PyMOL Python script that loads the backbone (N, CA, C, O; Angstrom):
from pymol import cmd

cmd.read_pdbstr("""\
ATOM      1  N   UNK A   1    -102.602 151.075  22.057  1.00  0.00           N
ATOM      2  CA  UNK A   1    -100.916 150.116  21.860  1.00  0.00           C
ATOM      3  C   UNK A   1     -99.479 149.933  22.312  1.00  0.00           C
ATOM      4  O   UNK A   1     -98.889 150.529  21.410  1.00  0.00           O
ATOM      5  N   UNK A   2     -98.861 149.637  22.860  1.00  0.00           N
ATOM      6  CA  UNK A   2     -97.681 150.425  22.507  1.00  0.00           C
ATOM      7  C   UNK A   2     -96.724 149.374  21.842  1.00  0.00           C
ATOM      8  O   UNK A   2     -97.292 148.356  21.449  1.00  0.00           O
ATOM      9  N   UNK A   3     -95.463 149.442  21.662  1.00  0.00           N
ATOM     10  CA  UNK A   3     -94.832 148.922  20.381  1.00  0.00           C
ATOM     11  C   UNK A   3     -94.836 147.214  21.770  1.00  0.00           C
ATOM     12  O   UNK A   3     -95.163 146.044  21.570  1.00  0.00           O
ATOM     13  N   UNK A   4     -94.514 147.649  22.552  1.00  0.00           N
ATOM     14  CA  UNK A   4     -93.914 146.147  23.598  1.00  0.00           C
ATOM     15  C   UNK A   4     -95.086 144.659  22.982  1.00  0.00           C
ATOM     16  O   UNK A   4     -94.872 143.524  22.556  1.00  0.00           O
ATOM     17  N   UNK A   5     -96.310 145.484  23.250  1.00  0.00           N
ATOM     18  CA  UNK A   5     -97.667 144.869  23.860  1.00  0.00           C
ATOM     19  C   UNK A   5     -97.836 144.331  21.939  1.00  0.00           C
ATOM     20  O   UNK A   5     -98.105 143.137  21.807  1.00  0.00           O
ATOM     21  N   UNK A   6     -97.676 145.220  20.488  1.00  0.00           N
ATOM     22  CA  UNK A   6     -97.837 144.804  19.579  1.00  0.00           C
ATOM     23  C   UNK A   6     -97.159 143.497  19.073  1.00  0.00           C
ATOM     24  O   UNK A   6     -97.496 142.534  18.385  1.00  0.00           O
ATOM     25  N   UNK A   7     -95.670 144.053  19.957  1.00  0.00           N
ATOM     26  CA  UNK A   7     -94.711 142.777  19.388  1.00  0.00           C
ATOM     27  C   UNK A   7     -95.263 141.009  20.034  1.00  0.00           C
ATOM     28  O   UNK A   7     -95.262 139.891  19.520  1.00  0.00           O
ATOM     29  N   UNK A   8     -95.599 141.449  21.121  1.00  0.00           N
ATOM     30  CA  UNK A   8     -96.165 140.285  22.414  1.00  0.00           C
ATOM     31  C   UNK A   8     -97.883 139.505  20.972  1.00  0.00           C
ATOM     32  O   UNK A   8     -98.377 138.378  20.987  1.00  0.00           O
ATOM     33  N   UNK A   9     -98.044 140.033  20.552  1.00  0.00           N
ATOM     34  CA  UNK A   9     -99.146 139.804  20.018  1.00  0.00           C
ATOM     35  C   UNK A   9     -98.825 139.283  18.428  1.00  0.00           C
ATOM     36  O   UNK A   9     -99.111 138.097  18.262  1.00  0.00           O
ATOM     37  N   UNK A  10     -98.419 139.799  17.545  1.00  0.00           N
ATOM     38  CA  UNK A  10     -97.481 138.970  16.975  1.00  0.00           C
ATOM     39  C   UNK A  10     -96.854 137.625  17.744  1.00  0.00           C
ATOM     40  O   UNK A  10     -96.982 136.524  17.209  1.00  0.00           O
ATOM     41  N   UNK A  11     -96.354 137.730  18.684  1.00  0.00           N
ATOM     42  CA  UNK A  11     -95.116 136.354  18.977  1.00  0.00           C
ATOM     43  C   UNK A  11     -96.861 134.949  19.339  1.00  0.00           C
ATOM     44  O   UNK A  11     -97.064 133.738  19.262  1.00  0.00           O
ATOM     45  N   UNK A  12     -97.664 136.248  19.728  1.00  0.00           N
ATOM     46  CA  UNK A  12     -98.806 134.669  19.788  1.00  0.00           C
ATOM     47  C   UNK A  12     -99.292 133.969  18.667  1.00  0.00           C
ATOM     48  O   UNK A  12     -99.593 132.799  18.434  1.00  0.00           O
ATOM     49  N   UNK A  13     -99.275 135.458  17.789  1.00  0.00           N
ATOM     50  CA  UNK A  13    -100.373 134.627  16.165  1.00  0.00           C
ATOM     51  C   UNK A  13     -99.413 133.848  15.808  1.00  0.00           C
ATOM     52  O   UNK A  13     -99.821 132.749  15.430  1.00  0.00           O
ATOM     53  N   UNK A  14     -97.289 134.112  15.755  1.00  0.00           N
ATOM     54  CA  UNK A  14     -97.200 133.678  15.522  1.00  0.00           C
ATOM     55  C   UNK A  14     -96.545 131.367  15.933  1.00  0.00           C
ATOM     56  O   UNK A  14     -95.989 130.444  15.338  1.00  0.00           O
ATOM     57  N   UNK A  15     -97.095 131.629  17.116  1.00  0.00           N
ATOM     58  CA  UNK A  15     -97.528 130.304  18.267  1.00  0.00           C
ATOM     59  C   UNK A  15     -98.631 129.833  17.675  1.00  0.00           C
ATOM     60  O   UNK A  15     -98.671 128.618  17.484  1.00  0.00           O
ATOM     61  N   UNK A  16     -99.713 130.618  17.272  1.00  0.00           N
ATOM     62  CA  UNK A  16    -101.105 129.777  16.755  1.00  0.00           C
ATOM     63  C   UNK A  16    -100.655 128.904  15.658  1.00  0.00           C
ATOM     64  O   UNK A  16    -101.005 127.760  15.368  1.00  0.00           O
ATOM     65  N   UNK A  17     -99.454 130.020  14.892  1.00  0.00           N
ATOM     66  CA  UNK A  17     -99.513 129.874  13.155  1.00  0.00           C
ATOM     67  C   UNK A  17     -98.924 127.975  12.999  1.00  0.00           C
ATOM     68  O   UNK A  17     -99.241 126.962  12.376  1.00  0.00           O
ATOM     69  N   UNK A  18     -97.554 128.586  14.385  1.00  0.00           N
ATOM     70  CA  UNK A  18     -96.794 127.221  14.328  1.00  0.00           C
ATOM     71  C   UNK A  18     -97.641 125.767  14.845  1.00  0.00           C
ATOM     72  O   UNK A  18     -97.611 124.595  14.472  1.00  0.00           O
ATOM     73  N   UNK A  19     -98.220 126.348  15.655  1.00  0.00           N
ATOM     74  CA  UNK A  19     -99.009 125.306  16.157  1.00  0.00           C
ATOM     75  C   UNK A  19     -99.885 124.465  15.479  1.00  0.00           C
ATOM     76  O   UNK A  19     -99.811 123.240  15.576  1.00  0.00           O
ATOM     77  N   UNK A  20    -100.911 125.185  14.633  1.00  0.00           N
ATOM     78  CA  UNK A  20    -101.439 124.517  13.182  1.00  0.00           C
ATOM     79  C   UNK A  20    -100.935 124.062  12.802  1.00  0.00           C
ATOM     80  O   UNK A  20    -101.507 122.996  12.573  1.00  0.00           O
ATOM     81  N   UNK A  21     -99.929 124.057  12.420  1.00  0.00           N
ATOM     82  CA  UNK A  21     -98.665 123.648  10.853  1.00  0.00           C
ATOM     83  C   UNK A  21     -98.125 122.122  11.759  1.00  0.00           C
ATOM     84  O   UNK A  21     -98.019 120.995  11.276  1.00  0.00           O
ATOM     85  N   UNK A  22     -97.904 122.468  12.907  1.00  0.00           N
ATOM     86  CA  UNK A  22     -97.792 121.183  13.844  1.00  0.00           C
ATOM     87  C   UNK A  22     -98.471 120.241  13.960  1.00  0.00           C
ATOM     88  O   UNK A  22     -98.139 119.082  13.712  1.00  0.00           O
ATOM     89  N   UNK A  23     -99.698 120.687  14.424  1.00  0.00           N
ATOM     90  CA  UNK A  23    -100.588 119.271  14.316  1.00  0.00           C
ATOM     91  C   UNK A  23    -100.535 119.050  13.188  1.00  0.00           C
ATOM     92  O   UNK A  23     -99.805 118.159  12.756  1.00  0.00           O
ATOM     93  N   UNK A  24    -101.420 119.925  12.281  1.00  0.00           N
ATOM     94  CA  UNK A  24    -101.753 118.711  10.437  1.00  0.00           C
ATOM     95  C   UNK A  24    -100.864 117.992  10.195  1.00  0.00           C
ATOM     96  O   UNK A  24    -101.242 116.850   9.931  1.00  0.00           O
ATOM     97  N   UNK A  25     -99.608 118.178  10.157  1.00  0.00           N
ATOM     98  CA  UNK A  25     -98.187 117.354   9.519  1.00  0.00           C
ATOM     99  C   UNK A  25     -97.723 116.023  11.422  1.00  0.00           C
ATOM    100  O   UNK A  25     -96.653 115.525  11.772  1.00  0.00           O
ATOM    101  N   UNK A  26     -99.262 115.959  12.145  1.00  0.00           N
ATOM    102  CA  UNK A  26     -98.791 114.867  13.081  1.00  0.00           C
ATOM    103  C   UNK A  26     -97.572 115.347  14.313  1.00  0.00           C
ATOM    104  O   UNK A  26     -96.733 114.552  14.734  1.00  0.00           O
ATOM    105  N   UNK A  27     -97.662 116.606  14.714  1.00  0.00           N
ATOM    106  CA  UNK A  27     -96.630 116.376  15.934  1.00  0.00           C
ATOM    107  C   UNK A  27     -97.648 117.183  16.663  1.00  0.00           C
ATOM    108  O   UNK A  27     -97.861 118.379  16.465  1.00  0.00           O
ATOM    109  N   UNK A  28     -98.162 116.539  17.389  1.00  0.00           N
ATOM    110  CA  UNK A  28     -99.186 116.543  18.431  1.00  0.00           C
ATOM    111  C   UNK A  28     -98.823 117.748  19.451  1.00  0.00           C
ATOM    112  O   UNK A  28     -99.159 118.924  19.590  1.00  0.00           O
ATOM    113  N   UNK A  29     -97.652 116.506  20.312  1.00  0.00           N
ATOM    114  CA  UNK A  29     -97.635 117.670  21.391  1.00  0.00           C
ATOM    115  C   UNK A  29     -96.351 118.302  21.230  1.00  0.00           C
ATOM    116  O   UNK A  29     -95.394 118.067  21.968  1.00  0.00           O
ATOM    117  N   UNK A  30     -96.340 118.923  20.481  1.00  0.00           N
ATOM    118  CA  UNK A  30     -95.198 120.108  19.568  1.00  0.00           C
ATOM    119  C   UNK A  30     -96.520 121.408  19.924  1.00  0.00           C
ATOM    120  O   UNK A  30     -96.642 122.212  20.848  1.00  0.00           O
ATOM    121  N   UNK A  31     -97.402 121.095  18.621  1.00  0.00           N
ATOM    122  CA  UNK A  31     -98.286 122.110  18.526  1.00  0.00           C
ATOM    123  C   UNK A  31     -98.849 122.139  20.497  1.00  0.00           C
ATOM    124  O   UNK A  31     -98.351 122.928  21.301  1.00  0.00           O
ATOM    125  N   UNK A  32     -99.467 121.547  20.707  1.00  0.00           N
ATOM    126  CA  UNK A  32     -99.787 121.510  22.013  1.00  0.00           C
ATOM    127  C   UNK A  32     -99.374 122.478  23.164  1.00  0.00           C
ATOM    128  O   UNK A  32    -100.037 123.222  23.887  1.00  0.00           O
ATOM    129  N   UNK A  33     -98.180 122.232  23.085  1.00  0.00           N
ATOM    130  CA  UNK A  33     -97.103 123.137  23.465  1.00  0.00           C
ATOM    131  C   UNK A  33     -97.076 124.755  22.935  1.00  0.00           C
ATOM    132  O   UNK A  33     -96.996 125.760  23.641  1.00  0.00           O
ATOM    133  N   UNK A  34     -97.158 124.679  21.643  1.00  0.00           N
ATOM    134  CA  UNK A  34     -97.415 125.990  21.549  1.00  0.00           C
ATOM    135  C   UNK A  34     -98.498 126.467  21.834  1.00  0.00           C
ATOM    136  O   UNK A  34     -98.297 127.446  22.553  1.00  0.00           O
ATOM    137  N   UNK A  35    -100.033 126.236  21.583  1.00  0.00           N
ATOM    138  CA  UNK A  35    -100.667 126.378  21.869  1.00  0.00           C
ATOM    139  C   UNK A  35    -101.051 127.532  23.516  1.00  0.00           C
ATOM    140  O   UNK A  35    -101.537 128.615  23.842  1.00  0.00           O
ATOM    141  N   UNK A  36    -100.520 126.525  23.972  1.00  0.00           N
ATOM    142  CA  UNK A  36     -99.694 127.182  25.980  1.00  0.00           C
ATOM    143  C   UNK A  36     -98.646 128.121  26.077  1.00  0.00           C
ATOM    144  O   UNK A  36     -98.324 128.833  27.028  1.00  0.00           O
ATOM    145  N   UNK A  37     -98.084 127.996  24.763  1.00  0.00           N
ATOM    146  CA  UNK A  37     -97.428 129.075  24.728  1.00  0.00           C
ATOM    147  C   UNK A  37     -98.248 130.373  24.993  1.00  0.00           C
ATOM    148  O   UNK A  37     -98.222 130.996  26.054  1.00  0.00           O
ATOM    149  N   UNK A  38     -99.072 130.739  23.754  1.00  0.00           N
ATOM    150  CA  UNK A  38    -100.092 131.264  23.502  1.00  0.00           C
ATOM    151  C   UNK A  38    -100.600 131.875  24.172  1.00  0.00           C
ATOM    152  O   UNK A  38    -100.764 133.092  24.090  1.00  0.00           O
ATOM    153  N   UNK A  39    -101.102 130.868  25.306  1.00  0.00           N
ATOM    154  CA  UNK A  39    -102.775 130.715  25.977  1.00  0.00           C
ATOM    155  C   UNK A  39    -101.826 132.252  26.528  1.00  0.00           C
ATOM    156  O   UNK A  39    -102.168 133.409  26.286  1.00  0.00           O
ATOM    157  N   UNK A  40     -99.864 131.551  27.766  1.00  0.00           N
ATOM    158  CA  UNK A  40     -99.747 131.899  28.762  1.00  0.00           C
ATOM    159  C   UNK A  40     -99.477 133.518  28.240  1.00  0.00           C
ATOM    160  O   UNK A  40    -100.290 134.168  28.896  1.00  0.00           O
ATOM    161  N   UNK A  41     -99.057 134.035  27.761  1.00  0.00           N
ATOM    162  CA  UNK A  41     -98.616 134.510  27.123  1.00  0.00           C
ATOM    163  C   UNK A  41     -99.763 136.099  26.318  1.00  0.00           C
ATOM    164  O   UNK A  41     -99.256 137.185  26.034  1.00  0.00           O
ATOM    165  N   UNK A  42    -100.919 135.844  26.170  1.00  0.00           N
ATOM    166  CA  UNK A  42    -101.788 136.189  26.255  1.00  0.00           C
ATOM    167  C   UNK A  42    -103.028 136.349  27.087  1.00  0.00           C
ATOM    168  O   UNK A  42    -104.072 136.894  26.731  1.00  0.00           O
ATOM    169  N   UNK A  43    -102.666 135.596  28.668  1.00  0.00           N
ATOM    170  CA  UNK A  43    -103.292 135.830  29.374  1.00  0.00           C
ATOM    171  C   UNK A  43    -101.965 137.121  30.194  1.00  0.00           C
ATOM    172  O   UNK A  43    -102.423 137.384  31.306  1.00  0.00           O
ATOM    173  N   UNK A  44    -101.436 137.428  30.110  1.00  0.00           N
ATOM    174  CA  UNK A  44    -100.367 137.770  30.245  1.00  0.00           C
ATOM    175  C   UNK A  44    -100.998 139.357  30.011  1.00  0.00           C
ATOM    176  O   UNK A  44    -101.465 140.028  30.931  1.00  0.00           O
ATOM    177  N   UNK A  45    -100.926 139.730  28.826  1.00  0.00           N
ATOM    178  CA  UNK A  45    -101.636 140.806  27.601  1.00  0.00           C
ATOM    179  C   UNK A  45    -102.783 140.823  28.350  1.00  0.00           C
ATOM    180  O   UNK A  45    -102.774 142.040  28.529  1.00  0.00           O
ATOM    181  N   UNK A  46    -103.753 140.462  28.926  1.00  0.00           N
ATOM    182  CA  UNK A  46    -104.890 140.142  29.686  1.00  0.00           C
ATOM    183  C   UNK A  46    -104.692 141.126  30.667  1.00  0.00           C
ATOM    184  O   UNK A  46    -105.042 142.295  30.504  1.00  0.00           O
ATOM    185  N   UNK A  47    -104.083 140.654  31.793  1.00  0.00           N
ATOM    186  CA  UNK A  47    -103.749 140.951  32.997  1.00  0.00           C
ATOM    187  C   UNK A  47    -103.158 142.638  32.707  1.00  0.00           C
ATOM    188  O   UNK A  47    -103.689 143.579  33.298  1.00  0.00           O
ATOM    189  N   UNK A  48    -102.379 142.778  32.046  1.00  0.00           N
ATOM    190  CA  UNK A  48    -101.407 144.212  31.841  1.00  0.00           C
ATOM    191  C   UNK A  48    -102.677 145.078  31.491  1.00  0.00           C
ATOM    192  O   UNK A  48    -102.966 146.217  31.855  1.00  0.00           O
ATOM    193  N   UNK A  49    -103.129 144.481  30.942  1.00  0.00           N
ATOM    194  CA  UNK A  49    -104.356 145.784  30.038  1.00  0.00           C
ATOM    195  C   UNK A  49    -105.765 146.031  31.290  1.00  0.00           C
ATOM    196  O   UNK A  49    -106.555 146.974  31.259  1.00  0.00           O
ATOM    197  N   UNK A  50    -105.758 144.757  32.440  1.00  0.00           N
ATOM    198  CA  UNK A  50    -106.416 145.177  33.346  1.00  0.00           C
ATOM    199  C   UNK A  50    -105.792 146.100  34.389  1.00  0.00           C
ATOM    200  O   UNK A  50    -106.523 146.635  35.223  1.00  0.00           O
ATOM    201  N   UNK A  51    -104.575 146.296  34.381  1.00  0.00           N
ATOM    202  CA  UNK A  51    -104.472 146.636  35.615  1.00  0.00           C
ATOM    203  C   UNK A  51    -103.868 147.586  34.696  1.00  0.00           C
ATOM    204  O   UNK A  51    -103.148 148.049  35.580  1.00  0.00           O
ATOM    205  N   UNK A  52    -103.521 148.325  33.597  1.00  0.00           N
ATOM    206  CA  UNK A  52    -104.052 149.507  33.009  1.00  0.00           C
ATOM    207  C   UNK A  52    -104.858 150.289  33.496  1.00  0.00           C
ATOM    208  O   UNK A  52    -104.649 151.118  34.382  1.00  0.00           O
ATOM    209  N   UNK A  53    -106.096 150.000  32.780  1.00  0.00           N
ATOM    210  CA  UNK A  53    -106.864 150.159  33.483  1.00  0.00           C
ATOM    211  C   UNK A  53    -108.051 150.459  35.128  1.00  0.00           C
ATOM    212  O   UNK A  53    -109.161 150.960  35.301  1.00  0.00           O
ATOM    213  N   UNK A  54    -107.648 150.211  35.470  1.00  0.00           N
ATOM    214  CA  UNK A  54    -107.946 149.996  37.452  1.00  0.00           C
ATOM    215  C   UNK A  54    -106.882 151.413  37.219  1.00  0.00           C
ATOM    216  O   UNK A  54    -107.232 152.476  36.706  1.00  0.00           O
ATOM    217  N   UNK A  55    -105.569 151.092  37.729  1.00  0.00           N
ATOM    218  CA  UNK A  55    -105.255 152.114  37.543  1.00  0.00           C
ATOM    219  C   UNK A  55    -105.409 153.567  37.802  1.00  0.00           C
ATOM    220  O   UNK A  55    -105.392 154.215  38.848  1.00  0.00           O
ATOM    221  N   UNK A  56    -105.567 153.904  36.536  1.00  0.00           N
ATOM    222  CA  UNK A  56    -105.952 155.496  36.610  1.00  0.00           C
ATOM    223  C   UNK A  56    -107.356 155.937  37.428  1.00  0.00           C
ATOM    224  O   UNK A  56    -107.798 157.074  37.593  1.00  0.00           O
ATOM    225  N   UNK A  57    -107.964 154.516  37.932  1.00  0.00           N
ATOM    226  CA  UNK A  57    -109.485 155.250  38.573  1.00  0.00           C
ATOM    227  C   UNK A  57    -108.907 154.519  40.256  1.00  0.00           C
ATOM    228  O   UNK A  57    -109.670 154.455  41.220  1.00  0.00           O
ATOM    229  N   UNK A  58    -107.626 154.094  40.291  1.00  0.00           N
ATOM    230  CA  UNK A  58    -107.730 154.122  41.887  1.00  0.00           C
ATOM    231  C   UNK A  58    -106.660 155.254  42.647  1.00  0.00           C
ATOM    232  O   UNK A  58    -106.288 155.255  43.821  1.00  0.00           O
ATOM    233  N   UNK A  59    -106.331 156.153  41.603  1.00  0.00           N
ATOM    234  CA  UNK A  59    -105.845 157.635  41.698  1.00  0.00           C
ATOM    235  C   UNK A  59    -106.352 158.006  42.421  1.00  0.00           C
ATOM    236  O   UNK A  59    -106.192 159.182  42.747  1.00  0.00           O
TER     237      UNK A  59
END
""", "prot")
cmd.dss("prot")
cmd.show_as("cartoon", "prot")
cmd.util.cbc("prot")
cmd.orient("prot")
């Protein structure tokens, strides 16, 4: 895992932690927005991992 990927996972974790706090205190829309940001970033990370795995086999 690269340093950039690790930082992106930390960002996903922070979004989810913030979402929990926001949802707990009743700020539903802000919490849902953070969950969506985390989902998008995680999807991008997974897509990059898939691309890395496929690249060597295509050569």
